[in-house]
N, C-alpha and C positions, 0 to 999 in steps of 0.2 A: 504494500500500500504506500502511496506517495506521502511525503511530508506535507503537513498542512501549515500554511502561513497564517498567522493570527495578527490582527490589527488591534491596537489599543486606541479607543476613541474617548475623548473627554468633552463634555458639554461645557462650553465656555460662555454662553450667552443664554438668557432666559427665553423661554418659549412664549412668554406673555406678549401679546400684540401681533402674533403671527397666526396664519389661518390654520384650520383644523387639519388639513393634509400635512402640513409641516409638523404639527404637534404629533400626529399619528406616526409620522416617519421617525421622530425621535423615540417614541414608545416602541416602535418596531425594532429599533437598534438596541433597545434595552435601557435607554436613558430616562431617568425619572426626575432628576434634580441637578442643579448647577454643580459644577466641579466633580461630578460623578464620572468615574472611569470604568468602561466596560471593555471586555476582550471578545472580539467576534472573529469568525473565520473570514479570510479574504476571498470573497467570491464576487462575481460580476454584479449580482443583485445588491450586495452590501455596498459595493463601490458606487452604484447608482443612488442608493439611499443617502450615502455620505455627500454625494454631489448635490443632491436636492436641498440639504440643510448645511451646506459648507460654511455658511455665515454664522451658524450656531455651534458648530463643533470643531475640534482640532484632532487630527490624527497624530498620535504621539510616536509610535514606532511599530515596526513589524518584526516578528521573530519566528523562526522555524521550530515546530514541535513535531515529535514523532507520533 
């Protein structure tokens, strides 16, 4: 089985004042509050979600896991 690359995503800006789709995207990534960091698998779907809310999140790093 191939190694999975993981991404660490941090919410750096509040979801208040943004539309429901952007709030739902944050929830889909697993982010619930400011400064929270989640680790998700690096897939095309996750990259698209990050791109939609790039003004609210920061990608910290990627690392290989077996």
